[in-house]
N, C-alpha and C positions, 0 to 999 in steps of 0.2 A: 659976480663970479661965485659959483657954488664952492663950499669948502671941500677940500680933498678928503677922501674917505679915511677913516681911522680903523686900523686893524689892531686889536688888543688881545693877544694870546692870554689865555687863562692858565695861571700856574696851578689851578686845581688839578689839571691833567698832567702836570710835570712830576718829576721824581723829587719827592720832598727831602730826600737825603742829599740832593745836589741842587738846591734851589738857586743859589747864586750862579752856578754854571748854567742852569736851565734858562735863567733870565738873560744872561750874557749871550746865549745861543741865538737869541732873536734881536739883539742889538743891531742897529743899522737897517733892519727890515721892518720891525714892528714900530708903531707909533706910541702905544701905551702897553703896559703889562697890567692885566686884569687880576686883581687880588680878591678872592672870595673869602670873606670873614663870616663864619657861621658859628652860632653859639649853642647848638643843640637845644634850643628853646623856641626861637622864632621858626627855625627849620630843624628837622630831625637829623642833624649832622653836626660834627664839630671839626673845625679846620684850624686855621692859624689866626693869631691875634697880633696885637700891637708890638710886642717885642720882636717878632719875626719881621714885621714890616720895618721897624727901626733898623734892624741889622741888615736887611736887604737894601735899604736905602743907601747905605754906605758902600755897597758893592757894585752899584750901577747908576748911571745917569738917566736911564729911561724913565719917562713919567709913569707914576703908579696910578691906576684907576681902581680905587678901593670900593668894593661892593659889600656893604654891611647888611648881611642877612641876620640881624640880631634884634632883640627887644631893647627898649630904652636906648635908641641910637643917640638921643640927646646927651646921654651920659658919656658915650664913647667916641662919637664921631669927631669932636674937636681934637682929640688926641692924635688921630690919624692925620688930620690937617697939619698939626704942629710937627708931626714926624716927617713931613715933607711930601705927603700924598698930593698929587696934582689935582685929582678929582675924587671926591668922596660922595658916594651914592648911598642913600638910606631908603628903606622901604616905606611907602605911603601907609601900608597896613600896620606898621609898627610905631608910627610917629603921630603924636597928638597935634602938633603945630608945625607942619612942614615949612611954612613961611619963615618962622622964627629960626628953625634949625638951618635952613639955607642961608639966612642972613649971618648966623654965627659962623658957619663954615667959610663963607666969603671973607668975613672979618679975620678969620684965622689964617687966611692966605691960600685957601684951596678953592677950586671950582665946586659948585654944589650940584649934586645929582639926585633925582627922585626916581625910584624904581617902582614899577607896577607889576605885581605878580599875575600869574596865569588867570586866576579866577576873579580878579579885581577889575571892574569897569574903569575905563580911563576918563570918561566924561567929567566926573566930579573934580578931577585934578587939572583939567585944561586951563583953568584960570590961574594956576600957579606957574604956567610956562614962562611968563616974563621975569620970574624971580629965581629961576634955576638955570644952570648952564648945560645940563644933560638930563634927558628923560630916557630912562632905560625900560624897555618893554621886554618882559620875560617871554620867550617863545617856548618855554617848558614850565613845569612847576618848580619853583625855587627850592634848592636844597641838595641836589645831587648832580654831579657831572655825568656826561655820557648819555643823556636822555635824547629821545627822538624829537626832532624839530616839529612844531605844531603850526602848520601853515594858516590855520584859522586865526591865529594871533595876529596875523598881518593886517587884519581889519583895524586893529588898534593903532598899528603903525601908520596906516593911511589916514586915520582920523587925526592923529597928532601932527602928521606932516601937513595936512590941510590947514590946521590952526597956526602952525609955525609960519607957513607961507602967507596966510591971510594977514597975519599981524606983523610980518616982516621981522621975525625974531631971530636972534642968533643963538640957537639952542641945538646941541648935538642930540640926534635921535639914535639911540643905541639899542641893539638887539643882542640877547644873550640866551643861548640854549639850542644845541643841535646845529650850530652854524658850521657849514662845511662847504666843500666844492659843489655839493649837490643842492645846497639851499641858499647860498649867499646872494646869488643873483635875484632870487625871489624877494629876499629881504630888501635888497637895494632898490628894486623896482617898486616896492611898496613905499619907499621913502626913507629907509634907514641910511645913515651915513657913518655910523660907528658899529663895529662888528666884533663881538667877543667870540673867540674860537679856542676851544680847549683841545680836545682829542685830535681835531683836524690839524693842529699845529704840533702838539707834543707827541702825538702818535706817529708822526712822520719821521723818516730817517734823517731828513734835513729840515729842522723847524723853520729856519730863516727862509729857505726856498718855499716852504709851504705858505708862509706869510706873503711872500712876493706873488705867488700864484693866486692866492685869494684876492689880493689887491687888484691884480690884473683882471680877474673876473668882474669885480665891481666896476672898474673903469671901462671894461668891454661892454658892460650892460648899458653904459652911456647915460645913466639916469642921474647920478649924483657925482659925476666926475668934476 
């Protein structure tokens, strides 16, 4: 039986003055909340950090999918696991020893995720799939919300899905960037089973209903239901 799809609204698109309310607005509809941590070094933007995640963790029970767009993830990632993040994803481009960091995150009680940015080939990292829980393919250039989905990135998704299937692995294949009602079915058909949606959820009048509609589209595509 295939895993049910994961819809993970990104709070990068939420109202930062009302983060706890914005997270609660998708409770019961979303599977995870995606938390983008940017350091203005690995990417040219600065967002939220560990203290905000610690505070938000007390405000909701929804699992946190923390995406570290930072240098030196080895230094910071374990703290997010200890703060109660369900899944902590770090970038291949920023990490010298992804295997070791994945092991550290699992030991700290979190799932371990590896992210591949737009311009990074996925092939060198396929051998790491048995040692991570999530592989995140960026369908934009990491660093800013609201960018346009890049369908050419779906070739990477297909490559990873083939490897996951061939090896019989239990790895979530996540896509992030420009995921909306117009693009989510393409991503699902390419083999993704976890979907980060920012503006498509938090730009809607009813974020929870937007999540439900996105899930329905994935299920309707019939690929990874």
